[in-house]
N, C-alpha and C positions, 0 to 999 in steps of 0.2 A: 825842460820839464813843465814850467811854467805857463807856456805857451799853449800844450796839449792841452789842457783845461781849457774849456772855453764853456762860457753859461748858455744856459739854452735861450735866453731872451737874444743873444744875441746871434742866433741862425735864423738865417733869413726866412722869413715864411715860403711855402709850397706854392708854386704858382698854381692858377684854379685852370680846371681843366678845359681845354676847347672841343669846339664841336668839327664837324668836317669843314665848315666854312669860315674857320678860324675865329668863329665869336665862342664867347666864354660861356660857360655851363652855370645856371643860377643853383646854388648848393640849398636844400631842404631847410627850413627852419627847425629850430628843438620844439619837442613836443607830440601830441596827437594828431593826427589829422582829422579831417571835418566829418568823413565817413566814418571813422570811428565815434566820433562822438554822435551822430545820430542813429547809429546802432544801441550805443549804453542809452541814449534818452528813450528809444524805442522800446526795449527790455521795460525799462522801470514802469513806462507805463501800461504796458500787458501785464506787467506784476500787479500792478496796482490796480488795473481792472479784475483780473483774477481772485485777487482778495477780495474785493468789492463784492463779487458776484457769486462766488465760493462760500467765504466765511460770512460776510458781514449780512448780506440779502436773507438767507437762511435763518441764520441765528435770530436777526430781525422780527423776519414772519414768525418762527416760533413762539419767539416771546409774547409778541401782538395774540397768537392765537391760545397760549395759556394764558393769558389776561382776560381773553375776551370767555373763555370758558369758564374762569375763577367768578369773573361777575354774572355769569350766567347760573351757575353753581348756586352761587350766592342769595340768587332772585329766582331759581328755579325750585319747585314742590322736589319733595324728597322722594327717591325713588324707593317703592316697595313693592316686592315679588307676592303676588295674590295669585288665586285660584276660584273658582266655582265649588261650589257644593255639590257633591254628585253621590247618587245611589251605588251603595254597594252590590255587587254582582250578585245575579239570586239565584247562581250554584254555585257552592262553596265547596273546597275540598279540605282535607286533613288526612295527610301522608303519616303513618306511624309503625315503625319495624316489627317483627313479630317472626316466628319458628314456624313452619308446618309440622303438624302431628297426625298421626293416621286416626282416622274416623272412628277405628274398634280397634284396640290392641291387648294382649292376653298371654298371659307368661303359662306355659302348663307345666305342672307339676304332677310326680308321681303320687297316687295313692296306693300303689302296692310295693312291698318292698322287696328286692330281688336284682337281678342280674339282666341288661338289655341284651337280648338275641339275636335282634334285628333290627334294623336302621332303614327307613323308608326314602328318607325329606332329607334335605340339606338346605342352606341359608340360600333363598335366593327363589325356591321352588313352589309353585303356586300349587293350594291347596283348594280342597272343598270342603264342605260340611261332611263331618263323620268318615273322613280319608284316614285308611289306618298310617302313624307315623312312625310307629314302634313298637315292639314287642318286646314284653318285661319277663322273665322266668321268677317267678316267684314259688319254689317249693312248700315253705312255710304255710303261707296262703292256700294252698291246693290241699294241704294236709288237715287244714283247718276247716275248709270244706267239707272233706270228708268226715270228720270228727263230729261235724254237725249233723251230717246227713244221720248218721249211727245214732248218737243221741235223740235225734225225730224220731227214729226206727223203734228205739227201745220205750220213748215216752209214751208211744203209739201203744204198744203192745202191753205197758204198763195200764193207757186207758183200759184197754179189752180189759182185763183181770178187773178192774174195780166196778166194771159196766157189769159182768157178769156178778161181782158179790152185789151189786145194786137188786139184780132182778132176781137173787135170792130171797135176799131182805123184804122185797117187793110182796113175794108169793107168801114168804113165812106170816108176814105182819097182817097180811088179808087173812090165812087161815088164824090165827089168833084172834082174831078181832072178831068172829064167829062164833070160837070157842069161849070165849072170855063173855061173851052175850049169854052162852047155854050154862055158863057156870062150871065148867070142865076145869078152864085153869083159872087163878087167880087175876086181879088186875092188877098186879104187880108183873106177872108174866106178861100181859100186854104191855104195859110200859115199856119194860126191856126191850123187846121186839120192834116196836115204835121208833125207839132211839136207835136200834143198829139200821134201823131201815134211813133216818135220818142221816147217820154216820155214813152209810154207804152215798146216799146223794152228796153231802160234801167230797168226798172221797174222788167221784167221777167230775165232779166240777172242778176240782184240786190238777186234776187228771190231765183234763183237756185244757186249762189254761198252763199247765206245764209244756203240753204237746204246741200249742199255740206260741209259745215262748220258743221252742228250738225252733219252729218253723220260720219264724221272725229271725231269728241268730243266724239260720241257714240263708234267708233271703238277703239279708246283708252282708254274707261271706262272699255268695256268690257275685253279688251286686261290684262288691272289692274285685274280685278277680275277674272281671270284665276290666276292669282298668288294667291289667296286664295287658291290654291292647290300647295303647296310644292314639286317641283319635282325632282329627282337627275340630273344635267346636264351629267354625265358621269359614267361609271363604273368606282366603288372604294369601299374604306370601310369609313365608318362614324368613323372620327376621334375626333369629339367634338358636344357635343350635352348640348345646353343653353336653351332649353324651354322646357316647360312642358304642360300639358292641364291646361288653366285655365290663360296663361301666357299671357301678355300685348305686342301686338307685334303695333309697329310702323313702318312707311314706312321712316322715316328720320333716323331711328337706335336710338334712343337714350338711355341712360342707361349706365350701367358699367357693359362692358362683364368680365368675370373672367377667359375667354380658353385664350389658347397663341396667340393673334391674331397677325397680323402683324402690321407694322407701319402705316400703311393707306389703307384703302379698295381697293383691287384689286391687291395688290402685295402678291407674296408670302413668305414664310419664307426667301426664299434664296435672295430675293432680299432685304428686309429690313434687313437683317444681312450683316456685313462689313467680310471684306476675311479672316482676323483671327478668328473671330467666327467661319466660315465654318470650319476655320481648328482645331478648341480646339474644337469645340463639343458643343459651347454655343447656345443652339437653343431656350430656354425658361426659363425666370426668373420667371414664375408661376409656384407654385407646388400647386396650386390647381386643382383638379380633375375638368376638364370639364363638370359636367353635369347637367346642369340647375341651377338656383339661380340665372339666370341675368334676366329682362325684357328688353331688347333691344340688339342693337348689332347684331350680327351674331346668326341665328340659328343653323344651322351646321355647320360641316367641312367635308370635303371630301375629300379623298385621293387616286390617284390612284398608286399602289405600283406594280403592274405587274412588273412594270422596274423604278429601281432606279437612283438616279442621287447622285453623291459626287462630292463636288465642294472642290479643294485641291489648297491652294497658293503654288507655284511650285517659288524655289528662281531663282531672274535675272539672274545667272551663268548659270541655265540650260533650261532656256526658250527657246532657239533657239533649242533643242532638241525634243521638244514636237510638236506633230503634229497628226493632225485628224486620227483616225484611228489607231492611236498607242495602241498596247497592253499593260493591264495595268493589275498585281494581286491585290487582295483584300484579307486582312487577319482583323480576328476581333477577339476580345478581348473573347467573348461568345463561339467561335468554333474555337480553337486555331489551330485543326488538322485540319480543312479545309481550301480549296483554293478556290478563287471564281473569274472567270474570269472579266475582263470589256475591254471598251475599252472607248478613249478617242473622245467624241462628238465633243465638241465645247472650244474653248480658248477666252478669252477678246479682245486677239492683242491689249492686252496695259498693260506697268507695272505700279503697283499703284506706287504713289510716296513716299506713307508712309510709305510702309511696304518694297517696292522694289521686289512683287513679280507680277507672273503671276497667273491670275484667270483660272483654268482647270477646266472644267467638263467633268466627267468618267461617264460613265452608265453601269446598271449591269443588266442582267436577274433576275426577283424574281418570273417567274413563279409559282414555287414551294413554296412560299409564307416563305422562311427560315428566310430572314430579314426584317427588320421592319425599317422605317424611326426615324432617331434621333440616329442610333448607332455608336458609334466610329469606328472608319476603317482603316488600315494604310493601302496606296495606294502604289503599287511598281511598278515602271516605267519601263519595260523593252526595252533597246535602243540597237539598234545594228549599229555600227561604219565599214563602208565599207573600210576604213583603218584605225588601231588603232595607235595612238604616241606611241612613247617610253615612257618606265615609269621608274623614278629612285627613290632611297628613297631622302625624303626631308632634312635629315642630310648630303648629300653628297653634296649642293649645297651651295656655299660659293662666298662670294661677294670681288675681289682682284682689287684696283686700279680704283675703279669705275664701274666693268666690273663684271657681273654675270658670273658664272659657275662652273665648278666642275674639279678637279683633275683626268686624264685618264693617264692610265698605257699604256706603250707601249709593246712591244716582249721582250725586255729586262729589265722590272721591272722597267725602270724608269720614274719618274712622270713628268705630263707636264701640264700644268692648259691649260682647253680649254673652251671659252667661248661659252653659250650656250643661246637659246630662248625659256623661260618657257611657257606652256599652262595653261591648267587647274591644278589651286592646290588642292590638296585634304587633304593636312597638312601634314600626315607622309608620302605621294609619292607624286609626282609631276609628269606631261606630259612634256614632251621635244618638239618642236614643231621645232628643230634645232640646229646645232650644233655638235649632237652625231648621230651614227649610231646605229643599232643591232650587237650586241657582243663586243661592247666596254666594256672595264675595268676599273670602276671607284673608285674612293678611298670612302667609305661610313662613316669611322672614320677620319677627319682632324683635324690632332694634329700638333703641332710643329716641328714634325719631317718629315712632309710633304710638302716639297717645289719643286719649278720648278729644275728639273733637278739631284733630289735626286734618287739613287736607293733604292729600298725597296724590303723587304719579302713580297709577296703577300698574306693573308690567306682568303681565300674565305670560304663562309658557308659550314658547313656541308650536307645541301640539297642539294647544288648545284655543288660544284667541280669546280674544275680550268678549266677541258676540257670541260664542257658542259656550253650550253646556260642558261639563264634565263627562263623565263616564264614556270615554273611551275605549279601545281594545286593549288591551295587555293585562297581563297577571301581576296583580296587586296582593299586597299583603293580607287580604280577606279572602284570597283563592286559596292561599300556601299555610296561612295559620304559622303560630308561634312554631310548630314543629314540620312546616310545610317543606323546609329547604333538607331534609333528611333524605334525600334522592338517590338512586344507584349511579347515574350518570347521566351525560345530557340527554342519552337516546330516549332513556325511559322519560327524564322530562316532558320530551318532545312528544313522545307517544302519549303522554296522560293529555297533554293541555291540546294538540292538534287531533287527537283519536287516530291518527295512521298506524298504529300499532297492530298488528295480526291477533285478531280476538280469537280466544280461545273458547 
């Protein structure tokens, strides 16, 4: 058993292999081959080159640029946005909302109490002056007319009697004057006959006055009887009908009308509503169609719509520019691509203390019938200025030491504080009435670097450029005003600016 265990060191080595010629082959040495070492070194070199060109060089270049920019900025002048002062547009616009109203509008009430026997018109019908609208059966009024005729005839008969008595008294007095002169009758008898004559004259005058009073009463009742025929007072369109055949009509106007009646009889909707209501379009709070159902109040509503009037409330700041005869453009939401011309007919010539506005009336031709009363409208007032003032951005205005001014840039790009007088303020832009002249360069962005005597690097807008003046095309705040953005839509805006809308 002991012989079977042989140490490994005692085992003889395996003879090396031989080639076909019987020579021993060389065994490879332990470790990597030279080829692999060459590839490894090549990869390391490539990686180092890539890291150098991709990582180090761009970062080094960027750091150099940052350092260079920092040195330039520390040594360069501060950049400030500037702009040249320009004239405001010679033509400005002010857009204010309003509501269209009929030029003439009336509500027809009954002057005779009775029942409606016939009705000849309905809402939407066009009528002319004097056209019969309805008839009223008023038997009480007819009987009053007949009674007045009888009273007139009776008073005329009584007048005939007293006239006969006057004639007799006159003859008797003439006879007594002769007989009293001859001494046939006493003077007392003569005075009595004279008094009878004077009484007869007074009775005749009283009878004549009674006849005239009865005649006037008859004429009054006859005129009232004519109101049994309800007629149109002017040419127009029936806008309301609150009666039908069989409706009871009272001359006192009792009942609860359902139409959009005004605040008091005889006043139009324009007078019944306030300035703000006229601008916002709030004309009637009633949603019930005015087609009958009421037994009193107005019978019909009639409106003349060949011309329309628009009541708008112009802010107090713009009231000085509104003049009678001034042209205005009207834009309607229902017709965004059409433009209608109007003109200022009158103003209230007073400022409402509650709203600080001026009530302005604009009339528009509507003979084609394209517009209706009660439509919402935007009125564009076009104003022409003889000498347009200067216009600067609102951000350029500053207050220093209690003075309002701007920072003006001279020809050497040096900043100077320039006091100014401000005219009309449009928010983002303001008119200047003094302190600047056209062509002056001012700083539009005021920073801590903008101070008196500092030299800057002016930066003009791209559209303007340093050597050119301002006043380029484009809509400014002076064109629209504080209320100028209240447009219906983009199409109306384009129509207002370019004048491409269809003129009516």
